[in-house]
TORKOL-4160 file (C-alpha; in steps of 0.2 Angstrom, whole numbers, padded with zeros to 4 digits, m for minus):
171
<pt num="1" X="0048" Y="0016" Z="m0373"/>
<pt num="2" X="0053" Y="0007" Z="m0357"/>
<pt num="3" X="0041" Y="m0005" Z="m0349"/>
<pt num="4" X="0035" Y="m0001" Z="m0332"/>
<pt num="5" X="0040" Y="m0013" Z="m0318"/>
<pt num="6" X="0022" Y="m0014" Z="m0310"/>
<pt num="7" X="0015" Y="m0030" Z="m0318"/>
<pt num="8" X="0031" Y="m0035" Z="m0327"/>
<pt num="9" X="0043" Y="m0037" Z="m0312"/>
<pt num="10" X="0033" Y="m0033" Z="m0296"/>
<pt num="11" X="0016" Y="m0032" Z="m0289"/>
<pt num="12" X="0013" Y="m0021" Z="m0273"/>
<pt num="13" X="0002" Y="m0028" Z="m0259"/>
<pt num="14" X="m0003" Y="m0023" Z="m0242"/>
<pt num="15" X="0004" Y="m0033" Z="m0227"/>
<pt num="16" X="m0003" Y="m0021" Z="m0214"/>
<pt num="17" X="m0011" Y="m0003" Z="m0217"/>
<pt num="18" X="m0003" Y="0010" Z="m0206"/>
<pt num="19" X="m0008" Y="0006" Z="m0188"/>
<pt num="20" X="m0003" Y="0010" Z="m0171"/>
<pt num="21" X="0008" Y="m0004" Z="m0166"/>
<pt num="22" X="0004" Y="m0002" Z="m0147"/>
<pt num="23" X="m0015" Y="m0005" Z="m0149"/>
<pt num="24" X="m0013" Y="m0024" Z="m0151"/>
<pt num="25" X="m0002" Y="m0036" Z="m0160"/>
<pt num="26" X="m0003" Y="m0034" Z="m0179"/>
<pt num="27" X="m0007" Y="m0050" Z="m0189"/>
<pt num="28" X="0000" Y="m0047" Z="m0207"/>
<pt num="29" X="m0011" Y="m0051" Z="m0222"/>
<pt num="30" X="m0006" Y="m0066" Z="m0232"/>
<pt num="31" X="0002" Y="m0064" Z="m0249"/>
<pt num="32" X="0003" Y="m0078" Z="m0262"/>
<pt num="33" X="0020" Y="m0083" Z="m0269"/>
<pt num="34" X="0012" Y="m0095" Z="m0282"/>
<pt num="35" X="0015" Y="m0084" Z="m0297"/>
<pt num="36" X="0031" Y="m0075" Z="m0290"/>
<pt num="37" X="0049" Y="m0080" Z="m0287"/>
<pt num="38" X="0049" Y="m0071" Z="m0270"/>
<pt num="39" X="0043" Y="m0056" Z="m0260"/>
<pt num="40" X="0052" Y="m0041" Z="m0254"/>
<pt num="41" X="0044" Y="m0036" Z="m0237"/>
<pt num="42" X="0045" Y="m0018" Z="m0233"/>
<pt num="43" X="0041" Y="m0011" Z="m0215"/>
<pt num="44" X="0040" Y="0008" Z="m0212"/>
<pt num="45" X="0040" Y="0012" Z="m0194"/>
<pt num="46" X="0038" Y="0029" Z="m0185"/>
<pt num="47" X="0047" Y="0034" Z="m0169"/>
<pt num="48" X="0040" Y="0028" Z="m0152"/>
<pt num="49" X="0045" Y="0028" Z="m0134"/>
<pt num="50" X="0060" Y="0019" Z="m0127"/>
<pt num="51" X="0057" Y="0001" Z="m0122"/>
<pt num="52" X="0043" Y="m0001" Z="m0135"/>
<pt num="53" X="0055" Y="m0010" Z="m0147"/>
<pt num="54" X="0046" Y="m0020" Z="m0161"/>
<pt num="55" X="0047" Y="m0039" Z="m0164"/>
<pt num="56" X="0043" Y="m0045" Z="m0182"/>
<pt num="57" X="0039" Y="m0064" Z="m0185"/>
<pt num="58" X="0039" Y="m0071" Z="m0203"/>
<pt num="59" X="0026" Y="m0085" Z="m0206"/>
<pt num="60" X="0021" Y="m0097" Z="m0220"/>
<pt num="61" X="0004" Y="m0103" Z="m0224"/>
<pt num="62" X="m0004" Y="m0117" Z="m0235"/>
<pt num="63" X="m0019" Y="m0106" Z="m0240"/>
<pt num="64" X="m0024" Y="m0088" Z="m0241"/>
<pt num="65" X="m0035" Y="m0091" Z="m0225"/>
<pt num="66" X="m0037" Y="m0106" Z="m0214"/>
<pt num="67" X="m0025" Y="m0120" Z="m0219"/>
<pt num="68" X="m0009" Y="m0124" Z="m0210"/>
<pt num="69" X="0002" Y="m0110" Z="m0203"/>
<pt num="70" X="0020" Y="m0110" Z="m0196"/>
<pt num="71" X="0034" Y="m0099" Z="m0193"/>
<pt num="72" X="0047" Y="m0098" Z="m0207"/>
<pt num="73" X="0064" Y="m0098" Z="m0199"/>
<pt num="74" X="0074" Y="m0091" Z="m0214"/>
<pt num="75" X="0079" Y="m0074" Z="m0209"/>
<pt num="76" X="0098" Y="m0073" Z="m0208"/>
<pt num="77" X="0100" Y="m0055" Z="m0213"/>
<pt num="78" X="0089" Y="m0040" Z="m0217"/>
<pt num="79" X="0092" Y="m0022" Z="m0223"/>
<pt num="80" X="0088" Y="m0006" Z="m0212"/>
<pt num="81" X="0088" Y="0012" Z="m0214"/>
<pt num="82" X="0087" Y="0020" Z="m0197"/>
<pt num="83" X="0087" Y="0038" Z="m0190"/>
<pt num="84" X="0079" Y="0048" Z="m0177"/>
<pt num="85" X="0070" Y="0057" Z="m0191"/>
<pt num="86" X="0072" Y="0049" Z="m0209"/>
<pt num="87" X="0078" Y="0062" Z="m0221"/>
<pt num="88" X="0081" Y="0052" Z="m0237"/>
<pt num="89" X="0100" Y="0053" Z="m0235"/>
<pt num="90" X="0102" Y="0037" Z="m0225"/>
<pt num="91" X="0111" Y="0022" Z="m0233"/>
<pt num="92" X="0106" Y="0004" Z="m0231"/>
<pt num="93" X="0114" Y="m0006" Z="m0217"/>
<pt num="94" X="0114" Y="m0025" Z="m0219"/>
<pt num="95" X="0111" Y="m0033" Z="m0202"/>
<pt num="96" X="0115" Y="m0051" Z="m0200"/>
<pt num="97" X="0108" Y="m0063" Z="m0187"/>
<pt num="98" X="0107" Y="m0081" Z="m0183"/>
<pt num="99" X="0094" Y="m0089" Z="m0194"/>
<pt num="100" X="0077" Y="m0087" Z="m0186"/>
<pt num="101" X="0059" Y="m0083" Z="m0190"/>
<pt num="102" X="0060" Y="m0067" Z="m0180"/>
<pt num="103" X="0068" Y="m0050" Z="m0179"/>
<pt num="104" X="0068" Y="m0043" Z="m0162"/>
<pt num="105" X="0073" Y="m0024" Z="m0159"/>
<pt num="106" X="0080" Y="m0021" Z="m0177"/>
<pt num="107" X="0095" Y="m0010" Z="m0177"/>
<pt num="108" X="0104" Y="m0003" Z="m0162"/>
<pt num="109" X="0099" Y="m0014" Z="m0148"/>
<pt num="110" X="0087" Y="m0006" Z="m0136"/>
<pt num="111" X="0084" Y="0010" Z="m0146"/>
<pt num="112" X="0074" Y="0004" Z="m0162"/>
<pt num="113" X="0058" Y="0011" Z="m0154"/>
<pt num="114" X="0065" Y="0029" Z="m0153"/>
<pt num="115" X="0069" Y="0029" Z="m0172"/>
<pt num="116" X="0060" Y="0030" Z="m0188"/>
<pt num="117" X="0065" Y="0014" Z="m0198"/>
<pt num="118" X="0063" Y="0006" Z="m0215"/>
<pt num="119" X="0066" Y="m0013" Z="m0214"/>
<pt num="120" X="0067" Y="m0024" Z="m0229"/>
<pt num="121" X="0067" Y="m0043" Z="m0228"/>
<pt num="122" X="0069" Y="m0054" Z="m0244"/>
<pt num="123" X="0060" Y="m0070" Z="m0245"/>
<pt num="124" X="0063" Y="m0082" Z="m0260"/>
<pt num="125" X="0048" Y="m0093" Z="m0264"/>
<pt num="126" X="0059" Y="m0108" Z="m0265"/>
<pt num="127" X="0063" Y="m0107" Z="m0246"/>
<pt num="128" X="0045" Y="m0111" Z="m0241"/>
<pt num="129" X="0042" Y="m0128" Z="m0234"/>
<pt num="130" X="0033" Y="m0141" Z="m0246"/>
<pt num="131" X="0015" Y="m0137" Z="m0248"/>
<pt num="132" X="0016" Y="m0119" Z="m0242"/>
<pt num="133" X="0011" Y="m0105" Z="m0254"/>
<pt num="134" X="0009" Y="m0089" Z="m0244"/>
<pt num="135" X="0019" Y="m0079" Z="m0232"/>
<pt num="136" X="0015" Y="m0065" Z="m0219"/>
<pt num="137" X="0024" Y="m0054" Z="m0207"/>
<pt num="138" X="0017" Y="m0051" Z="m0190"/>
<pt num="139" X="0022" Y="m0038" Z="m0177"/>
<pt num="140" X="0020" Y="m0041" Z="m0159"/>
<pt num="141" X="0012" Y="m0027" Z="m0148"/>
<pt num="142" X="0025" Y="m0015" Z="m0144"/>
<pt num="143" X="0018" Y="m0009" Z="m0127"/>
<pt num="144" X="0008" Y="0006" Z="m0121"/>
<pt num="145" X="0015" Y="0020" Z="m0131"/>
<pt num="146" X="0010" Y="0025" Z="m0149"/>
<pt num="147" X="0021" Y="0020" Z="m0163"/>
<pt num="148" X="0015" Y="0019" Z="m0181"/>
<pt num="149" X="0019" Y="0006" Z="m0193"/>
<pt num="150" X="0015" Y="m0001" Z="m0210"/>
<pt num="151" X="0020" Y="m0017" Z="m0220"/>
<pt num="152" X="0020" Y="m0018" Z="m0239"/>
<pt num="153" X="0024" Y="m0034" Z="m0249"/>
<pt num="154" X="0033" Y="m0032" Z="m0266"/>
<pt num="155" X="0030" Y="m0048" Z="m0275"/>
<pt num="156" X="0044" Y="m0049" Z="m0287"/>
<pt num="157" X="0050" Y="m0059" Z="m0302"/>
<pt num="158" X="0032" Y="m0062" Z="m0308"/>
<pt num="159" X="0030" Y="m0078" Z="m0317"/>
<pt num="160" X="0016" Y="m0071" Z="m0329"/>
<pt num="161" X="0018" Y="m0053" Z="m0334"/>
<pt num="162" X="0002" Y="m0042" Z="m0336"/>
<pt num="163" X="m0004" Y="m0025" Z="m0337"/>
<pt num="164" X="m0006" Y="m0018" Z="m0319"/>
<pt num="165" X="m0025" Y="m0017" Z="m0321"/>
<pt num="166" X="m0025" Y="m0036" Z="m0326"/>
<pt num="167" X="m0014" Y="m0042" Z="m0311"/>
<pt num="168" X="m0022" Y="m0056" Z="m0302"/>
<pt num="169" X="m0027" Y="m0053" Z="m0283"/>
<pt num="170" X="m0012" Y="m0056" Z="m0272"/>
<pt num="171" X="m0021" Y="m0069" Z="m0261"/>
């Protein structure tokens, strides 16, 4: 019998529950990388109104709350599925950029707001600065028109394998 991935290879954590990205900036929850080799950040975004293009910022932290925080300028590429209406037939596009802590207007410049998207950012724990143990992804306020979005963290390559019910909290 094959072993399940949850608890052995991955742990799933919330970064931001589904929210209207136009109501205010979204501060992503912090996730610990102490017992994982990295995290795959998954953003699912609904279609919105032209000009309300999202900006995402990757941050690193020394604690689950409080502590020291700073941007984490390691994003030189990300993966994207993008369509007016995602149908499950889309393929991944690798998008490259100059190394930065932000992704502004993912996909086709000036049209990301009008599209549904799945955005994936890979973060290796070894890329965090000394003393930093947590990461988060923030989303700037997109403007005045409704646009739904959610963020999931997939902590990967877990150092200690456990049954899903015995996984330690991700903070």
